[in-house]
N, CA, C, O and CB atoms as a CASP TS submission, in Angstrom:
PFRMAT TS
TARGET T0000
AUTHOR 0000-0000-0000
METHOD Language model
MODEL 1
PARENT N/A
ATOM      1  N   MET     1       0.648   4.118  54.358  1.00  0.00           N
ATOM      2  CA  MET     1       0.472   3.049  53.400  1.00  0.00           C
ATOM      3  C   MET     1      -0.581   3.419  52.362  1.00  0.00           C
ATOM      4  O   MET     1      -0.497   2.994  51.210  1.00  0.00           O
ATOM      5  CB  MET     1       0.087   1.760  54.110  1.00  0.00           C
ATOM      6  N   SER     2      -1.553   4.194  52.759  1.00  0.00           N
ATOM      7  CA  SER     2      -2.601   4.587  51.809  1.00  0.00           C
ATOM      8  C   SER     2      -2.048   5.547  50.748  1.00  0.00           C
ATOM      9  O   SER     2      -2.584   5.628  49.643  1.00  0.00           O
ATOM     10  CB  SER     2      -3.784   5.245  52.556  1.00  0.00           C
ATOM     11  N   VAL     3      -0.981   6.269  51.086  1.00  0.00           N
ATOM     12  CA  VAL     3      -0.368   7.179  50.107  1.00  0.00           C
ATOM     13  C   VAL     3       0.249   6.379  48.961  1.00  0.00           C
ATOM     14  O   VAL     3       0.188   6.800  47.806  1.00  0.00           O
ATOM     15  CB  VAL     3       0.710   8.072  50.783  1.00  0.00           C
ATOM     16  N   ILE     4       0.835   5.245  49.274  1.00  0.00           N
ATOM     17  CA  ILE     4       1.431   4.395  48.240  1.00  0.00           C
ATOM     18  C   ILE     4       0.346   3.897  47.287  1.00  0.00           C
ATOM     19  O   ILE     4       0.547   3.898  46.072  1.00  0.00           O
ATOM     20  CB  ILE     4       2.185   3.197  48.879  1.00  0.00           C
ATOM     21  N   TYR     5      -0.786   3.478  47.813  1.00  0.00           N
ATOM     22  CA  TYR     5      -1.882   3.038  46.955  1.00  0.00           C
ATOM     23  C   TYR     5      -2.375   4.180  46.070  1.00  0.00           C
ATOM     24  O   TYR     5      -2.684   3.970  44.897  1.00  0.00           O
ATOM     25  CB  TYR     5      -3.036   2.490  47.802  1.00  0.00           C
ATOM     26  N   LEU     6      -2.448   5.376  46.624  1.00  0.00           N
ATOM     27  CA  LEU     6      -2.872   6.540  45.859  1.00  0.00           C
ATOM     28  C   LEU     6      -1.871   6.839  44.750  1.00  0.00           C
ATOM     29  O   LEU     6      -2.274   7.082  43.613  1.00  0.00           O
ATOM     30  CB  LEU     6      -3.035   7.760  46.777  1.00  0.00           C
ATOM     31  N   LEU     7      -0.587   6.828  45.052  1.00  0.00           N
ATOM     32  CA  LEU     7       0.427   7.120  44.044  1.00  0.00           C
ATOM     33  C   LEU     7       0.467   6.061  42.945  1.00  0.00           C
ATOM     34  O   LEU     7       0.644   6.390  41.772  1.00  0.00           O
ATOM     35  CB  LEU     7       1.791   7.232  44.698  1.00  0.00           C
ATOM     36  N   ILE     8       0.307   4.823  43.308  1.00  0.00           N
ATOM     37  CA  ILE     8       0.302   3.753  42.301  1.00  0.00           C
ATOM     38  C   ILE     8      -0.905   3.897  41.386  1.00  0.00           C
ATOM     39  O   ILE     8      -0.781   3.755  40.170  1.00  0.00           O
ATOM     40  CB  ILE     8       0.297   2.361  42.977  1.00  0.00           C
ATOM     41  N   SER     9      -2.059   4.174  41.953  1.00  0.00           N
ATOM     42  CA  SER     9      -3.256   4.307  41.125  1.00  0.00           C
ATOM     43  C   SER     9      -3.174   5.539  40.217  1.00  0.00           C
ATOM     44  O   SER     9      -3.599   5.483  39.063  1.00  0.00           O
ATOM     45  CB  SER     9      -4.504   4.390  42.011  1.00  0.00           C
ATOM     46  N   VAL    10      -2.640   6.632  40.721  1.00  0.00           N
ATOM     47  CA  VAL    10      -2.494   7.838  39.897  1.00  0.00           C
ATOM     48  C   VAL    10      -1.477   7.601  38.781  1.00  0.00           C
ATOM     49  O   VAL    10      -1.692   8.032  37.648  1.00  0.00           O
ATOM     50  CB  VAL    10      -2.064   9.044  40.766  1.00  0.00           C
ATOM     51  N   SER    11      -0.385   6.929  39.088  1.00  0.00           N
ATOM     52  CA  SER    11       0.625   6.679  38.058  1.00  0.00           C
ATOM     53  C   SER    11       0.108   5.724  36.982  1.00  0.00           C
ATOM     54  O   SER    11       0.428   5.888  35.805  1.00  0.00           O
ATOM     55  CB  SER    11       1.895   6.109  38.693  1.00  0.00           C
ATOM     56  N   ILE    12      -0.674   4.747  37.368  1.00  0.00           N
ATOM     57  CA  ILE    12      -1.273   3.847  36.378  1.00  0.00           C
ATOM     58  C   ILE    12      -2.265   4.613  35.510  1.00  0.00           C
ATOM     59  O   ILE    12      -2.328   4.387  34.302  1.00  0.00           O
ATOM     60  CB  ILE    12      -1.975   2.651  37.072  1.00  0.00           C
ATOM     61  N   PHE    13      -3.027   5.501  36.098  1.00  0.00           N
ATOM     62  CA  PHE    13      -3.971   6.323  35.336  1.00  0.00           C
ATOM     63  C   PHE    13      -3.246   7.217  34.336  1.00  0.00           C
ATOM     64  O   PHE    13      -3.668   7.327  33.185  1.00  0.00           O
ATOM     65  CB  PHE    13      -4.817   7.179  36.284  1.00  0.00           C
ATOM     66  N   VAL    14      -2.162   7.854  34.763  1.00  0.00           N
ATOM     67  CA  VAL    14      -1.380   8.713  33.861  1.00  0.00           C
ATOM     68  C   VAL    14      -0.756   7.885  32.739  1.00  0.00           C
ATOM     69  O   VAL    14      -0.744   8.326  31.589  1.00  0.00           O
ATOM     70  CB  VAL    14      -0.277   9.465  34.645  1.00  0.00           C
ATOM     71  N   ALA    15      -0.243   6.708  33.045  1.00  0.00           N
ATOM     72  CA  ALA    15       0.350   5.842  32.028  1.00  0.00           C
ATOM     73  C   ALA    15      -0.691   5.418  31.002  1.00  0.00           C
ATOM     74  O   ALA    15      -0.398   5.373  29.807  1.00  0.00           O
ATOM     75  CB  ALA    15       0.982   4.609  32.677  1.00  0.00           C
ATOM     76  N   ILE    16      -1.893   5.109  31.449  1.00  0.00           N
ATOM     77  CA  ILE    16      -2.967   4.724  30.523  1.00  0.00           C
ATOM     78  C   ILE    16      -3.353   5.910  29.640  1.00  0.00           C
ATOM     79  O   ILE    16      -3.619   5.737  28.451  1.00  0.00           O
ATOM     80  CB  ILE    16      -4.206   4.210  31.304  1.00  0.00           C
ATOM     81  N   CYS    17      -3.384   7.111  30.217  1.00  0.00           N
ATOM     82  CA  CYS    17      -3.692   8.304  29.417  1.00  0.00           C
ATOM     83  C   CYS    17      -2.642   8.533  28.331  1.00  0.00           C
ATOM     84  O   CYS    17      -2.989   8.839  27.190  1.00  0.00           O
ATOM     85  CB  CYS    17      -3.787   9.542  30.321  1.00  0.00           C
ATOM     86  N   PHE    18      -1.358   8.388  28.678  1.00  0.00           N
ATOM     87  CA  PHE    18      -0.306   8.553  27.681  1.00  0.00           C
ATOM     88  C   PHE    18      -0.379   7.458  26.619  1.00  0.00           C
ATOM     89  O   PHE    18      -0.130   7.729  25.444  1.00  0.00           O
ATOM     90  CB  PHE    18       1.068   8.544  28.354  1.00  0.00           C
ATOM     91  N   PHE    19      -0.707   6.253  27.001  1.00  0.00           N
ATOM     92  CA  PHE    19      -0.831   5.161  26.040  1.00  0.00           C
ATOM     93  C   PHE    19      -1.981   5.411  25.068  1.00  0.00           C
ATOM     94  O   PHE    19      -1.845   5.165  23.870  1.00  0.00           O
ATOM     95  CB  PHE    19      -1.038   3.831  26.770  1.00  0.00           C
ATOM     96  N   ILE    20      -3.104   5.895  25.574  1.00  0.00           N
ATOM     97  CA  ILE    20      -4.247   6.215  24.714  1.00  0.00           C
ATOM     98  C   ILE    20      -3.888   7.352  23.761  1.00  0.00           C
ATOM     99  O   ILE    20      -4.244   7.308  22.583  1.00  0.00           O
ATOM    100  CB  ILE    20      -5.483   6.596  25.565  1.00  0.00           C
ATOM    101  N   ALA    21      -3.183   8.373  24.262  1.00  0.00           N
ATOM    102  CA  ALA    21      -2.766   9.478  23.397  1.00  0.00           C
ATOM    103  C   ALA    21      -1.815   8.986  22.309  1.00  0.00           C
ATOM    104  O   ALA    21      -1.889   9.455  21.173  1.00  0.00           O
ATOM    105  CB  ALA    21      -2.095  10.585  24.226  1.00  0.00           C
ATOM    106  N   PHE    22      -0.930   8.058  22.632  1.00  0.00           N
ATOM    107  CA  PHE    22      -0.014   7.483  21.647  1.00  0.00           C
ATOM    108  C   PHE    22      -0.779   6.698  20.585  1.00  0.00           C
ATOM    109  O   PHE    22      -0.495   6.830  19.395  1.00  0.00           O
ATOM    110  CB  PHE    22       1.014   6.575  22.338  1.00  0.00           C
ATOM    111  N   ILE    23      -1.740   5.887  21.000  1.00  0.00           N
ATOM    112  CA  ILE    23      -2.524   5.093  20.046  1.00  0.00           C
ATOM    113  C   ILE    23      -3.307   6.012  19.117  1.00  0.00           C
ATOM    114  O   ILE    23      -3.382   5.754  17.915  1.00  0.00           O
ATOM    115  CB  ILE    23      -3.488   4.135  20.790  1.00  0.00           C
ATOM    116  N   ILE    24      -3.885   7.069  19.649  1.00  0.00           N
ATOM    117  CA  ILE    24      -4.635   8.017  18.821  1.00  0.00           C
ATOM    118  C   ILE    24      -3.702   8.706  17.823  1.00  0.00           C
ATOM    119  O   ILE    24      -4.071   8.901  16.665  1.00  0.00           O
ATOM    120  CB  ILE    24      -5.346   9.068  19.706  1.00  0.00           C
ATOM    121  N   ALA    25      -2.507   9.074  18.261  1.00  0.00           N
ATOM    122  CA  ALA    25      -1.554   9.737  17.368  1.00  0.00           C
ATOM    123  C   ALA    25      -1.109   8.808  16.248  1.00  0.00           C
ATOM    124  O   ALA    25      -0.945   9.247  15.109  1.00  0.00           O
ATOM    125  CB  ALA    25      -0.338  10.224  18.153  1.00  0.00           C
ATOM    126  N   VAL    26      -0.914   7.541  16.554  1.00  0.00           N
ATOM    127  CA  VAL    26      -0.500   6.594  15.519  1.00  0.00           C
ATOM    128  C   VAL    26      -1.636   6.367  14.522  1.00  0.00           C
ATOM    129  O   VAL    26      -1.395   6.300  13.317  1.00  0.00           O
ATOM    130  CB  VAL    26      -0.064   5.254  16.151  1.00  0.00           C
ATOM    131  N   LYS    27      -2.852   6.249  15.007  1.00  0.00           N
ATOM    132  CA  LYS    27      -3.983   5.988  14.110  1.00  0.00           C
ATOM    133  C   LYS    27      -4.304   7.181  13.217  1.00  0.00           C
ATOM    134  O   LYS    27      -4.801   6.992  12.107  1.00  0.00           O
ATOM    135  CB  LYS    27      -5.211   5.616  14.917  1.00  0.00           C
ATOM    136  N   THR    28      -4.036   8.395  13.669  1.00  0.00           N
ATOM    137  CA  THR    28      -4.318   9.574  12.846  1.00  0.00           C
ATOM    138  C   THR    28      -3.181   9.908  11.895  1.00  0.00           C
ATOM    139  O   THR    28      -3.277  10.872  11.136  1.00  0.00           O
ATOM    140  CB  THR    28      -4.599  10.766  13.727  1.00  0.00           C
ATOM    141  N   GLY    29      -2.099   9.123  11.922  1.00  0.00           N
ATOM    142  CA  GLY    29      -1.002   9.334  10.982  1.00  0.00           C
ATOM    143  C   GLY    29       0.020  10.344  11.431  1.00  0.00           C
ATOM    144  O   GLY    29       0.726  10.911  10.597  1.00  0.00           O
ATOM    145  N   GLN    30       0.123  10.585  12.699  1.00  0.00           N
ATOM    146  CA  GLN    30       1.067  11.558  13.222  1.00  0.00           C
ATOM    147  C   GLN    30       2.512  11.171  12.912  1.00  0.00           C
ATOM    148  O   GLN    30       3.354  12.046  12.710  1.00  0.00           O
ATOM    149  CB  GLN    30       0.880  11.710  14.718  1.00  0.00           C
ATOM    150  N   TYR    31       2.804   9.886  12.874  1.00  0.00           N
ATOM    151  CA  TYR    31       4.171   9.425  12.694  1.00  0.00           C
ATOM    152  C   TYR    31       4.456   8.962  11.272  1.00  0.00           C
ATOM    153  O   TYR    31       5.526   8.407  11.023  1.00  0.00           O
ATOM    154  CB  TYR    31       4.459   8.311  13.653  1.00  0.00           C
ATOM    155  N   ASP    32       3.538   9.171  10.329  1.00  0.00           N
ATOM    156  CA  ASP    32       3.786   8.811   8.943  1.00  0.00           C
ATOM    157  C   ASP    32       4.786   9.789   8.337  1.00  0.00           C
ATOM    158  O   ASP    32       4.693  10.998   8.549  1.00  0.00           O
ATOM    159  CB  ASP    32       2.469   8.798   8.131  1.00  0.00           C
ATOM    160  N   ASP    33       5.728   9.263   7.593  1.00  0.00           N
ATOM    161  CA  ASP    33       6.747  10.093   6.966  1.00  0.00           C
ATOM    162  C   ASP    33       6.537  10.041   5.460  1.00  0.00           C
ATOM    163  O   ASP    33       6.917   9.066   4.811  1.00  0.00           O
ATOM    164  CB  ASP    33       8.186   9.621   7.353  1.00  0.00           C
ATOM    165  N   ASP    34       5.942  11.069   4.910  1.00  0.00           N
ATOM    166  CA  ASP    34       5.673  11.122   3.481  1.00  0.00           C
ATOM    167  C   ASP    34       6.789  11.807   2.703  1.00  0.00           C
ATOM    168  O   ASP    34       6.878  11.651   1.485  1.00  0.00           O
ATOM    169  CB  ASP    34       4.370  11.832   3.232  1.00  0.00           C
ATOM    170  N   TYR    35       7.630  12.556   3.382  1.00  0.00           N
ATOM    171  CA  TYR    35       8.634  13.362   2.699  1.00  0.00           C
ATOM    172  C   TYR    35       9.923  12.589   2.423  1.00  0.00           C
ATOM    173  O   TYR    35      10.475  12.700   1.328  1.00  0.00           O
ATOM    174  CB  TYR    35       8.945  14.588   3.517  1.00  0.00           C
ATOM    175  N   THR    36      10.407  11.824   3.369  1.00  0.00           N
ATOM    176  CA  THR    36      11.708  11.168   3.244  1.00  0.00           C
ATOM    177  C   THR    36      11.784  10.178   2.084  1.00  0.00           C
ATOM    178  O   THR    36      12.782  10.213   1.363  1.00  0.00           O
ATOM    179  CB  THR    36      12.034  10.456   4.521  1.00  0.00           C
ATOM    180  N   PRO    37      10.813   9.300   1.846  1.00  0.00           N
ATOM    181  CA  PRO    37      10.960   8.373   0.715  1.00  0.00           C
ATOM    182  C   PRO    37      11.068   9.070  -0.640  1.00  0.00           C
ATOM    183  O   PRO    37      11.752   8.563  -1.528  1.00  0.00           O
ATOM    184  CB  PRO    37       9.796   7.425   0.687  1.00  0.00           C
ATOM    185  N   SER    38      10.419  10.204  -0.821  1.00  0.00           N
ATOM    186  CA  SER    38      10.500  10.894  -2.104  1.00  0.00           C
ATOM    187  C   SER    38      11.839  11.599  -2.293  1.00  0.00           C
ATOM    188  O   SER    38      12.259  11.810  -3.431  1.00  0.00           O
ATOM    189  CB  SER    38       9.372  11.898  -2.226  1.00  0.00           C
ATOM    190  N   VAL    39      12.506  11.961  -1.230  1.00  0.00           N
ATOM    191  CA  VAL    39      13.784  12.647  -1.318  1.00  0.00           C
ATOM    192  C   VAL    39      14.951  11.663  -1.290  1.00  0.00           C
ATOM    193  O   VAL    39      16.043  11.994  -1.751  1.00  0.00           O
ATOM    194  CB  VAL    39      13.919  13.650  -0.184  1.00  0.00           C
ATOM    195  N   ARG    40      14.742  10.476  -0.763  1.00  0.00           N
ATOM    196  CA  ARG    40      15.821   9.507  -0.609  1.00  0.00           C
ATOM    197  C   ARG    40      16.463   9.132  -1.940  1.00  0.00           C
ATOM    198  O   ARG    40      17.654   8.824  -1.980  1.00  0.00           O
ATOM    199  CB  ARG    40      15.301   8.264   0.071  1.00  0.00           C
ATOM    200  N   ILE    41      15.701   9.152  -3.023  1.00  0.00           N
ATOM    201  CA  ILE    41      16.249   8.782  -4.323  1.00  0.00           C
ATOM    202  C   ILE    41      17.248   9.826  -4.829  1.00  0.00           C
ATOM    203  O   ILE    41      18.073   9.516  -5.688  1.00  0.00           O
ATOM    204  CB  ILE    41      15.119   8.601  -5.337  1.00  0.00           C
ATOM    205  N   LEU    42      17.191  11.035  -4.323  1.00  0.00           N
ATOM    206  CA  LEU    42      18.096  12.088  -4.763  1.00  0.00           C
ATOM    207  C   LEU    42      19.492  11.955  -4.179  1.00  0.00           C
ATOM    208  O   LEU    42      20.438  12.518  -4.729  1.00  0.00           O
ATOM    209  CB  LEU    42      17.530  13.425  -4.402  1.00  0.00           C
ATOM    210  N   PHE    43      19.646  11.232  -3.088  1.00  0.00           N
ATOM    211  CA  PHE    43      20.942  11.101  -2.442  1.00  0.00           C
ATOM    212  C   PHE    43      21.709   9.924  -3.022  1.00  0.00           C
ATOM    213  O   PHE    43      21.130   8.883  -3.333  1.00  0.00           O
ATOM    214  CB  PHE    43      20.775  10.935  -0.931  1.00  0.00           C
ATOM    215  N   ASP    44      23.016  10.098  -3.165  1.00  0.00           N
ATOM    216  CA  ASP    44      23.868   9.016  -3.650  1.00  0.00           C
ATOM    217  C   ASP    44      24.078   7.994  -2.549  1.00  0.00           C
ATOM    218  O   ASP    44      24.017   8.313  -1.361  1.00  0.00           O
ATOM    219  CB  ASP    44      25.221   9.559  -4.148  1.00  0.00           C
ATOM    220  N   ASP    45      24.329   6.750  -2.969  1.00  0.00           N
ATOM    221  CA  ASP    45      24.673   5.718  -1.994  1.00  0.00           C
ATOM    222  C   ASP    45      26.085   5.968  -1.483  1.00  0.00           C
ATOM    223  O   ASP    45      26.961   6.383  -2.242  1.00  0.00           O
ATOM    224  CB  ASP    45      24.554   4.297  -2.616  1.00  0.00           C
ATOM    225  N   GLU    46      26.301   5.719  -0.218  1.00  0.00           N
ATOM    226  CA  GLU    46      27.634   5.855   0.345  1.00  0.00           C
ATOM    227  C   GLU    46      28.481   4.676  -0.104  1.00  0.00           C
ATOM    228  O   GLU    46      28.003   3.544  -0.173  1.00  0.00           O
ATOM    229  CB  GLU    46      27.584   5.943   1.889  1.00  0.00           C
ATOM    230  N   THR    47      29.750   4.954  -0.408  1.00  0.00           N
ATOM    231  CA  THR    47      30.643   3.877  -0.820  1.00  0.00           C
ATOM    232  C   THR    47      31.624   3.589   0.294  1.00  0.00           C
ATOM    233  O   THR    47      32.023   4.486   1.038  1.00  0.00           O
ATOM    234  CB  THR    47      31.388   4.236  -2.121  1.00  0.00           C
ATOM    235  N   LYS    48      32.002   2.349   0.401  1.00  0.00           N
ATOM    236  CA  LYS    48      32.921   1.911   1.436  1.00  0.00           C
ATOM    237  C   LYS    48      34.063   1.175   0.744  1.00  0.00           C
ATOM    238  O   LYS    48      33.831   0.251  -0.036  1.00  0.00           O
ATOM    239  CB  LYS    48      32.205   1.000   2.499  1.00  0.00           C
ATOM    240  N   ILE    49      35.289   1.583   1.030  1.00  0.00           N
ATOM    241  CA  ILE    49      36.444   0.955   0.410  1.00  0.00           C
ATOM    242  C   ILE    49      36.984  -0.110   1.347  1.00  0.00           C
ATOM    243  O   ILE    49      37.326   0.165   2.497  1.00  0.00           O
ATOM    244  CB  ILE    49      37.536   2.000   0.070  1.00  0.00           C
ATOM    245  N   THR    50      37.054  -1.336   0.832  1.00  0.00           N
ATOM    246  CA  THR    50      37.614  -2.436   1.608  1.00  0.00           C
ATOM    247  C   THR    50      38.755  -3.050   0.822  1.00  0.00           C
ATOM    248  O   THR    50      38.820  -2.917  -0.400  1.00  0.00           O
ATOM    249  CB  THR    50      36.535  -3.501   1.941  1.00  0.00           C
ATOM    250  N   SER    51      39.629  -3.702   1.503  1.00  0.00           N
ATOM    251  CA  SER    51      40.738  -4.364   0.817  1.00  0.00           C
ATOM    252  C   SER    51      40.652  -5.858   1.075  1.00  0.00           C
ATOM    253  O   SER    51      40.276  -6.312   2.155  1.00  0.00           O
ATOM    254  CB  SER    51      42.110  -3.799   1.286  1.00  0.00           C
ATOM    255  N   GLN    52      41.020  -6.612   0.025  1.00  0.00           N
ATOM    256  CA  GLN    52      41.042  -8.050   0.156  1.00  0.00           C
ATOM    257  C   GLN    52      42.450  -8.486   0.561  1.00  0.00           C
ATOM    258  O   GLN    52      43.279  -7.659   0.940  1.00  0.00           O
ATOM    259  CB  GLN    52      40.601  -8.732  -1.163  1.00  0.00           C
ATOM    260  N   ASN    53      42.708  -9.777   0.478  1.00  0.00           N
ATOM    261  CA  ASN    53      44.005 -10.316   0.868  1.00  0.00           C
ATOM    262  C   ASN    53      45.134  -9.820  -0.022  1.00  0.00           C
ATOM    263  O   ASN    53      46.268  -9.714   0.443  1.00  0.00           O
ATOM    264  CB  ASN    53      43.965 -11.819   0.842  1.00  0.00           C
ATOM    265  N   ASN    54      44.860  -9.512  -1.291  1.00  0.00           N
ATOM    266  CA  ASN    54      45.913  -9.066  -2.195  1.00  0.00           C
ATOM    267  C   ASN    54      46.067  -7.550  -2.188  1.00  0.00           C
ATOM    268  O   ASN    54      46.712  -6.994  -3.077  1.00  0.00           O
ATOM    269  CB  ASN    54      45.626  -9.546  -3.603  1.00  0.00           C
ATOM    270  N   ASN    55      45.490  -6.874  -1.204  1.00  0.00           N
ATOM    271  CA  ASN    55      45.623  -5.431  -0.983  1.00  0.00           C
ATOM    272  C   ASN    55      45.119  -4.582  -2.144  1.00  0.00           C
ATOM    273  O   ASN    55      45.606  -3.469  -2.342  1.00  0.00           O
ATOM    274  CB  ASN    55      47.056  -5.095  -0.720  1.00  0.00           C
ATOM    275  N   SER    56      44.182  -5.066  -2.892  1.00  0.00           N
ATOM    276  CA  SER    56      43.566  -4.245  -3.936  1.00  0.00           C
ATOM    277  C   SER    56      42.231  -3.725  -3.406  1.00  0.00           C
ATOM    278  O   SER    56      41.358  -4.510  -3.038  1.00  0.00           O
ATOM    279  CB  SER    56      43.368  -5.062  -5.267  1.00  0.00           C
ATOM    280  N   PRO    57      42.075  -2.404  -3.369  1.00  0.00           N
ATOM    281  CA  PRO    57      40.825  -1.856  -2.819  1.00  0.00           C
ATOM    282  C   PRO    57      39.642  -2.133  -3.736  1.00  0.00           C
ATOM    283  O   PRO    57      39.758  -2.066  -4.959  1.00  0.00           O
ATOM    284  CB  PRO    57      40.959  -0.349  -2.591  1.00  0.00           C
ATOM    285  N   ILE    58      38.532  -2.436  -3.141  1.00  0.00           N
ATOM    286  CA  ILE    58      37.292  -2.683  -3.860  1.00  0.00           C
ATOM    287  C   ILE    58      36.214  -1.812  -3.241  1.00  0.00           C
ATOM    288  O   ILE    58      36.073  -1.746  -2.020  1.00  0.00           O
ATOM    289  CB  ILE    58      36.895  -4.194  -3.819  1.00  0.00           C
ATOM    290  N   GLU    59      35.457  -1.146  -4.099  1.00  0.00           N
ATOM    291  CA  GLU    59      34.381  -0.299  -3.603  1.00  0.00           C
ATOM    292  C   GLU    59      33.116  -1.121  -3.476  1.00  0.00           C
ATOM    293  O   GLU    59      32.751  -1.874  -4.379  1.00  0.00           O
ATOM    294  CB  GLU    59      34.153   0.912  -4.529  1.00  0.00           C
ATOM    295  N   GLU    60      32.459  -0.968  -2.352  1.00  0.00           N
ATOM    296  CA  GLU    60      31.190  -1.650  -2.111  1.00  0.00           C
ATOM    297  C   GLU    60      30.145  -0.594  -1.805  1.00  0.00           C
ATOM    298  O   GLU    60      30.399   0.352  -1.058  1.00  0.00           O
ATOM    299  CB  GLU    60      31.304  -2.688  -0.943  1.00  0.00           C
ATOM    300  N   LYS    61      28.979  -0.761  -2.383  1.00  0.00           N
ATOM    301  CA  LYS    61      27.906   0.203  -2.126  1.00  0.00           C
ATOM    302  C   LYS    61      27.151  -0.199  -0.883  1.00  0.00           C
ATOM    303  O   LYS    61      26.776  -1.359  -0.714  1.00  0.00           O
ATOM    304  CB  LYS    61      26.946   0.303  -3.328  1.00  0.00           C
ATOM    305  N   GLN    62      26.932   0.762  -0.019  1.00  0.00           N
ATOM    306  CA  GLN    62      26.124   0.575   1.178  1.00  0.00           C
ATOM    307  C   GLN    62      24.682   0.892   0.823  1.00  0.00           C
ATOM    308  O   GLN    62      24.407   1.921   0.207  1.00  0.00           O
ATOM    309  CB  GLN    62      26.627   1.470   2.358  1.00  0.00           C
ATOM    310  N   VAL    63      23.786   0.041   1.196  1.00  0.00           N
ATOM    311  CA  VAL    63      22.370   0.288   0.909  1.00  0.00           C
ATOM    312  C   VAL    63      21.674   0.735   2.153  1.00  0.00           C
ATOM    313  O   VAL    63      20.471   0.996   2.128  1.00  0.00           O
ATOM    314  CB  VAL    63      21.687  -0.956   0.341  1.00  0.00           C
TER
END
């Protein structure tokens, strides 16, 4: 039974360490994406062709 207490305490300690590492990474800007917004304007919007009741196709822009 004491092994279960040891494993639970060790797993909680490891989880807290990973959580602290995640918080530090977010605060230092590890997950900031500076490249994609500047390149996104270069790509065309995808178009989707739909048909209404009178079977005339209409193009709609996907945003």
